[in-house]
C-alpha positions, 0 to 999 in steps of 0.5 A: 873220240880221242885216239891213242898215240901213233906209237901205241896204235902201231904196237897193237896193229903190228902184233902178229902181222906179216907186213904193212905196205907201206908202213910210212903211209900207215903212219901218215894216215894215223897221224892225220886221223888223230889230228882230224879226230876222224877214224880210218876206214878199215876193210876186210873182204871175205869170200863166202864160198865156204860157210864154216869159219875156224881160228885160221880165219880168226887171225885176220878177223881179230886184226879187224877187231884190233882196229875196232878197239882203237876206234877206227871204222871196220867194214866187213865186205861180204864178197857175194858177187866175187864169190861167183867168180871164184878167187884164183889165189893159190889155185892150179885150176879154175874154181867152180862158180857159185850162184848169188843165192848160194853165196848169200846163204853162206854169207849169213852163216859167215857173219853169224860166226864172225860175231864171236870175234867182232864188235857187231855194234860198231861193225859195218857189213856190206855186200859187194853185189850192191855195186858190182852187179850195178856195173854196166858192160862199158863200166867193166871194159873201162875197169879192165883197161886199167890193168895189163895182162902182163901185170896179171901174169906177175901173179904166181898162181897165174904164172905157174898155170900159164907156164904149165899150159893149164887153162886160165879163164878170162873171168879169173882176171876180173877177180882181183879187179872186182876186189879192187873196186870194193876198195874204190867204192868204200874209199878204204884207208887200210885193207887186211888180208892173208899173205895169199891175198897180197896181189889182190890187195895191191890191185886195190891200191893201184885202182884207187890211184887210177880213180883219183883216190889216195891208195890204201895201205895193206896189212897182211897176216900169216896163214895158220897151219892146221893141227897137223902142222903141215897144211893150211888150216881147212875143214876139208883137210880135217885139221881145223879148230872151228870158231863154234867148236865146243870148248872141250874140242878146242882144248883137245885139238890144241893139245894135239898140235906138234911142239914146233907149232906152239909159238906160232899158235900163241902169236896168231891164234891167241893174240899173244903180245911180244912179251908173252911170246918171248916167255914161251920161247924161253920156256921151250928152250930151257930144257926144264919145261915140258912142252905139254905144259906150255901147250896146256897154257895155250889151250886154256888161253884159246878157250878163254879167248873165245869163251871165258876162264871158268870154261877153259878150266872145265875144258882142261878137267874134261881133257884130263878125265877123258884123254889123260885118264882114259875115262868116259865123259859124264855126258855123251850123245846117245844114238838109238838103234832102230835096226841092226846097223853096221858100225861104220854107218852109225859112226858116220850118221852120228857125225863122229866122222865126216864119211863112212870111208873115214870111219873105215880108215879109223877102224883099220888104224885101231882108232875105234873102240867098243866098250873100251876094246879096240874094234878091228872089223870094218864090217862089225854090226851093232845089234838092236837092243844092245848098249855100247859106248863107241869111242873114235880117236881120243875125244869122240864118244857115242852111246848106242842104245 
């Protein structure tokens, strides 16, 4: 296979990234790859502590896809062993441990969802329990001898916890070392990760050097805030756009983001190039273009990226029909009442909210309607035999029969 020039490759590689460490070494690796006609080994580790992926995860997954498109060897490392330790990144307390069985179950779901972005035919998937589980205690002692406590405490989250006298378990120090051993095992040329992973990725460089290997380059990606524009995107915050969300939900959720997040979403969520970013910034600043129209363009781009153009146009028509014109969708899920039930129970059981508590909160916020009329009674009972259309928020509907 013939590789594209270094400049062309770097143009795609640098799109949307935070930094390359160090960029000069990255150039050298690319030049050697072209000269030897040999692909680089690109590593992305994923922690299967949570099985649900969203477009925030998609940021770094798409960067791995960029390397695939350039002809390099992409390796997805499922951290089934390291997930049992628990990544302390950004944590102010010890993360609960998972069993190997739990991590493997989550990993299966992770891989299935990642296929939405990655080219599975050329993707290599490995599980780090294969080599980490095989290490003897003397191997672990040798590994631990290659890093000092002082260097570990340079890490921000460890420093803050230490200064605040919040306990740090010794096994948490092993997490970055274990992740670094993944790079040693795979002889990675490049490792990808979010900006919150920078310390761990640097440990991988150091360990490769300690084990006589050429150290990997590091590419960090910015973290994407959720639809609230404040917290990092996460299902637990309820601000996520899932990779497997329906096209209608993807479109509708994009339309709910704040105007000041539009450029970042174009850059990170839909893989826009510099020319497109400049065009969006110009339109947002000219005082003539309604940001809502640019947001529509963003929503169409996101749905097209994960589905196709026709699906995106259908999602837009659905949004206009349901949200803009406040109509009921042509097709909505049905719920059969087998007895009289509280409205909050039906809403939660049918999956319109994550919990009964959220259902009560939304009723109190005037966000729940029955047949188009706002319901304010958290103790409202739906009677068996009656038909109602429940609307929760702007886009969630349920027909009760």
